[in-house]
C-alpha positions in Angstrom: 0.0 0.0 0.0 1.2 3.5 -0.7 0.0 7.1 -0.3 -0.5 9.2 -3.4 -0.8 12.9 -3.1 -3.4 14.4 -5.6 -1.7 16.6 -8.2 -3.2 15.6 -11.5 -6.7 15.6 -13.0 -6.6 11.8 -12.9 -5.9 11.8 -9.2 -8.7 14.2 -8.5 -11.1 12.1 -10.5 -10.0 9.0 -8.5 -10.5 10.9 -5.3 -14.2 11.4 -6.1 -14.6 7.8 -7.2 -13.3 6.1 -4.0 -16.8 6.0 -2.4 -18.0 3.7 -5.2 -15.8 1.0 -3.7 -16.7 1.6 -0.1 -20.5 1.8 -0.6 -21.0 -0.8 -3.3 -24.3 -2.6 -2.5 -25.3 -0.2 0.3 -29.0 0.7 -0.5 -28.9 3.7 2.0 -25.9 5.4 0.4 -26.5 8.5 -1.7 -23.4 9.9 -3.5 -22.4 13.4 -2.6 -22.5 15.8 -5.5 -19.0 16.0 -7.1 -19.4 19.7 -7.9 -20.3 20.5 -4.2 -17.1 18.8 -3.0 -15.0 20.5 -5.7 -16.4 23.9 -4.5 -15.1 23.2 -1.0 -11.7 21.7 -1.7 -10.9 23.7 -4.8 -8.3 21.2 -6.0 -7.5 23.1 -9.2 -6.6 26.3 -7.5 -3.2 26.9 -5.9 -3.9 26.4 -2.2 -1.0 25.3 0.1 -3.4 24.9 3.0 -5.4 22.0 1.5 -4.0 18.6 0.6 -5.8 15.6 -0.8 -4.4 12.1 -0.4 -5.3 8.7 -2.0 -4.3 5.2 -0.8 -3.3 2.8 -3.5 -3.3 -1.0 -3.2 -2.8 -3.5 -6.0 -3.2 -0.6 -8.6 -6.6 0.3 -7.1 -7.5 3.2 -4.8 -9.0 1.9 -1.5 -9.0 5.1 0.6 -8.9 8.9 0.6 -8.6 11.8 2.9 -8.4 15.6 2.7 -6.5 17.7 5.2 -6.8 21.5 5.6 -6.3 24.3 8.0 -7.6 27.9 7.9 -5.1 30.8 8.1 -4.3 31.7 11.7 -5.6 28.5 13.3 -3.6 25.9 15.2 -6.3 23.3 14.9 -6.4 21.5 11.5 -9.1 19.4 10.0 -9.5 16.2 8.1 -12.5 15.3 6.1 -14.0 13.4 3.2 -12.3 10.3 4.7 -13.1 7.0 3.1 -11.3 3.7 3.7 -11.8 -0.1 3.6 -12.1 -1.9 6.9 -8.4 -2.1 7.5 -6.5 -0.5 10.4 -3.2 -0.5 8.6 -4.8 1.2 5.6 -6.5 3.9 7.8 -3.2 4.5 9.6 -1.4 5.4 6.4 -4.2 7.9 5.5 -4.2 9.5 8.9 -0.4 9.8 9.1 -0.3 11.5 5.7 -3.0 14.0 6.6 -1.6 14.6 10.1 1.9 15.0 8.8 0.8 17.8 6.4 -1.1 19.6 9.3 1.9 19.4 11.6 4.1 20.9 8.8 1.7 23.9 9.1 2.4 24.1 12.9 -1.0 22.6 13.9 -1.1 21.3 17.4 -4.5 19.6 17.2 -6.7 18.0 14.5 -10.4 17.7 14.2 -12.4 15.3 12.0 -14.2 14.4 10.0 -15.0 18.0 9.3 -15.4 20.4 6.4 -13.2 23.2 5.2 -16.3 25.3 4.9 -19.4 25.7 7.0 -20.2 23.4 10.0 -23.7 22.5 8.6 -22.2 20.5 5.7 -20.2 17.3 5.7 -19.4 17.5 9.4 -19.1 14.7 11.9 -18.8 11.0 11.9 -22.1 9.1 11.8 -22.2 6.9 14.9 -26.0 6.3 15.2 -28.8 5.9 12.7 -27.4 4.5 9.5 -30.4 5.3 7.4 -31.9 8.1 5.3 -28.7 10.2 4.9 -29.6 13.8 4.1 -28.2 16.2 1.5 -24.6 17.3 2.4 -24.6 15.2 5.5 -21.8 12.7 6.2 -22.7 9.0 5.9 -20.3 6.2 6.6 -20.1 2.6 7.6 -20.2 1.8 11.3 -16.6 0.6 11.4 -15.3 4.1 10.7 -15.6 5.0 14.4 -13.3 2.1 15.3 -10.7 3.3 12.7 -10.7 6.8 14.1 -10.5 5.7 17.7 -7.7 3.2 16.9 -5.8 6.1 15.4 -5.9 8.1 18.6 -9.1 10.2 18.1 -11.5 10.9 20.9 -15.1 12.3 20.7 -15.1 16.0 21.4 -18.8 16.6 21.0 -21.8 15.1 19.3 -24.6 16.6 17.2 -28.0 15.1 17.0 -30.5 14.9 14.1 -34.1 15.0 15.3 -37.3 14.2 13.4 -40.8 15.2 14.2 -44.1 14.2 12.6 -47.7 15.5 12.9 -48.4 12.3 14.9 -45.7 13.0 17.5 -46.1 16.8 17.6 -47.1 18.1 21.1 -50.0 20.4 20.5 -50.1 21.6 24.1 -46.6 23.0 23.8 -47.6 24.9 20.7 -50.8 26.3 22.3 -48.8 27.7 25.2 -46.3 29.3 22.9 -49.0 30.7 20.6 -50.7 32.4 23.5 -47.5 34.0 24.7 -46.7 35.2 21.2 -50.0 37.1 20.9 -49.7 38.6 24.4 -46.1 39.8 23.9 -46.7 41.5 20.6 -44.8 39.1 18.3 -45.8 38.5 14.7 -44.6 35.8 12.1 -44.0 36.3 8.4 -42.7 33.9 5.8 -40.1 34.8 3.2 -41.2 36.4 0.0 -38.7 36.4 -2.9 -39.8 39.8 -4.2 -38.8 41.3 -0.8 -35.5 39.2 -0.6 -33.3 42.2 0.2 -35.3 43.1 3.3 -35.4 39.5 4.5 -31.7 39.1 3.8 -31.0 42.1 6.1 -33.4 40.7 8.7 -31.6 37.3 8.6 -28.1 39.0 9.0 -29.3 41.0 12.1 -30.7 37.8 13.8 -27.8 35.5 12.8 -25.1 37.9 14.0 -26.8 38.4 17.3 -27.6 34.7 17.8 -24.2 33.3 16.9 -21.8 35.9 18.3 -21.3 33.9 21.4 -20.1 30.7 19.6 -16.5 29.7 18.9 -15.1 30.6 15.5 -18.0 33.0 14.9 -17.8 34.9 11.6 -20.4 37.6 10.9 -22.5 37.2 7.8 -23.4 39.9 5.3 -26.5 40.7 3.2 -24.6 39.8 0.0 -23.7 36.4 1.3 -27.4 35.7 2.0 -28.6 37.0 -1.3 -26.1 34.7 -3.1 -27.4 31.8 -1.0 -31.0 32.7 -1.9 -30.3 32.6 -5.6 -28.5 29.3 -5.2 -31.4 27.8 -3.3 -34.1 29.2 -5.5 -34.8 26.0 -7.5 -35.6 24.1 -4.3 -37.0 26.9 -2.2 -40.5 27.0 -0.8 -41.4 30.4 0.5 -43.9 29.0 3.0 -41.1 27.0 4.7 -39.0 30.0 5.5 -40.3 31.8 8.7 -39.3 35.0 10.5 -40.5 36.3 13.9 -40.7 40.0 14.6 -41.2 41.9 17.8 -42.9 45.0 16.5 -40.6 45.8 13.5 -37.5 44.2 15.0 -36.5 40.8 13.5 -35.7 38.5 16.4 -35.8 34.9 15.1 -35.9 32.7 12.0 -36.6 29.0 11.2 -35.9 27.8 7.7 -36.8 24.4 6.1 -36.3 23.1 2.6 -37.3 19.9 0.9 -34.9 17.1 1.7 -32.9 17.0 -1.5 -31.5 13.4 -1.3 -34.9 12.2 -2.3 -34.0 13.7 -5.7 -30.2 13.5 -5.7 -30.2 9.7 -5.2 -31.0 9.5 -8.9 -28.0 11.6 -10.1 -25.1 9.3 -9.3 -23.2 12.2 -7.6 -22.9 14.4 -10.7 -24.7 17.7 -11.3 -23.3 18.1 -14.9 -25.7 19.1 -17.7 -27.3 15.7 -17.7 -27.5 15.7 -13.9 -29.3 19.0 -14.0 -31.8 17.7 -16.5 -32.3 14.6 -14.2 -32.7 16.9 -11.2 -35.5 18.9 -12.9 -37.2 15.7 -14.0 -37.1 14.0 -10.6 -38.0 17.3 -8.8 -41.3 17.1 -10.7 -41.7 13.3 -10.5 -40.8 12.6 -6.9 -43.4 12.9 -4.2 -41.4 14.7 -1.5 -42.0 13.1 1.9 -39.5 14.9 4.1 -38.4 18.4 4.7 -35.4 19.5 6.6 -35.0 22.3 9.0 -31.6 23.7 7.8 -31.1 26.7 10.1 -32.8 28.5 13.0 -31.7 31.3 15.2 -33.1 33.4 18.0 -31.7 36.7 19.3 -30.5 35.9 22.8 -32.7 38.6 24.3 -35.8 36.8 23.0 -35.0 33.2 23.9 -37.5 31.3 26.1 -40.4 33.3 24.9 -42.1 30.8 22.6 -40.9 32.1 19.2 -39.3 28.9 18.1 -42.4 26.8 19.0 -44.6 29.1 17.0 -42.4 29.0 13.9 -42.2 25.2 14.1 -45.9 25.0 14.3 -46.3 27.1 11.2 -44.2 24.5 9.3 -46.4 21.7 10.7 -49.5 23.4 9.6 -48.0 23.3 6.1 -47.1 19.6 6.4 -50.7 18.8 7.4 -52.0 20.5 4.3 -49.6 18.7 2.0 -50.7 15.1 1.3 -47.2 14.0 0.5 -45.2 15.4 3.4 -44.8 13.1 6.4 -42.1 14.6 8.6 -39.6 17.3 9.2 -35.9 16.7 10.1 -34.0 19.1 12.4 -30.3 18.7 12.1 -27.1 19.8 13.9 -28.3 20.1 17.5 -25.1 19.9 19.5 -24.9 18.1 22.9 -23.5 21.5 24.2 -27.1 22.8 23.6 -29.1 20.8 26.2 -31.8 23.5 26.3 -32.6 23.0 22.6 -32.5 19.2 23.0 -35.0 19.4 25.9 -37.2 21.8 24.0 -37.3 19.5 20.9 -38.1 16.5 23.2 -41.1 18.4 24.7 -42.2 19.3 21.2 -42.4 15.6 20.2 -39.1 15.2 18.3 -37.0 12.0 18.5 -33.4 11.4 17.6 -32.9 9.5 14.3 -29.1 10.1 13.7 -26.1 11.2 15.6 -22.7 12.5 14.4 -19.6 12.8 16.4 -16.7 15.3 16.0 -13.4 13.7 17.1 -10.1 15.4 18.0 -6.5 14.4 18.5 -3.7 16.4 20.0 -0.2 16.1 18.5 
């Protein structure tokens, strides 16, 4: 076995193909979109802070890993890890990635993570090996053993919760709704024609809600407007909710259709043919699940029922749609017990769990 660093177009192509070996015959697996991964790793751009490695055995590639570090940070990351069930093979991949990070003076490594946002390709799946969602890590159960045997320990876990109209706790909603009315809150869903206003409102809420978190980076209106245009083909305005106290934006809760119900037909490629297939299956598929992709509450307005009220708005829509069966709420960290308790009271139950692991050099 030998490590091959990705430098050529052929190597990059092989990097994207490794999962075909690992997940052959797995009915739950849905291939990540190649173009999404390219957008994160940017392999064709000169970037000395990202390295991609392949593991070759008997003239076939049986593993891969990406290593990266952001400027000014001492904690590196590894991600997009795939490997056969072989400790020796995994050790070669980890040593290659860790050696690169140490050369950049990293003192610690975190994985499997994403060079971009935390809500994409983040964490090792350790529970619930079914129904992977779009841009969510999915892996065989033995990956946890490979990480731990290579010296990684769980730093924190993030939960994916699901809620259905049958499990929804109506009493919790009624209590929240009554408080919303009394305290002068009002709810509005996103309207594309007013996207600049809603983008500003999102930025105000997001920057207030996330300022207390580690590695916080403020968002801008232009970032949100670009995201809106990108998501327009799969956006439903009635699933994007804002809460206002008077005229002040104080909370949001956004859901989209769960895209893997469509993407499973694309074989991981959103080229021109993949785009045609996407449009075809977008019309043909009866979408059964939606996914809550982001929510935020200004800290000054937490505990006042606004989240419950927005979730209920979404469930009113689910009840009206004959195809929708459930809503998924992802990336609830174990460092947020208040939210986990709230979701439990609301009637949600855990379906998946991802772990973020760390190792100190």
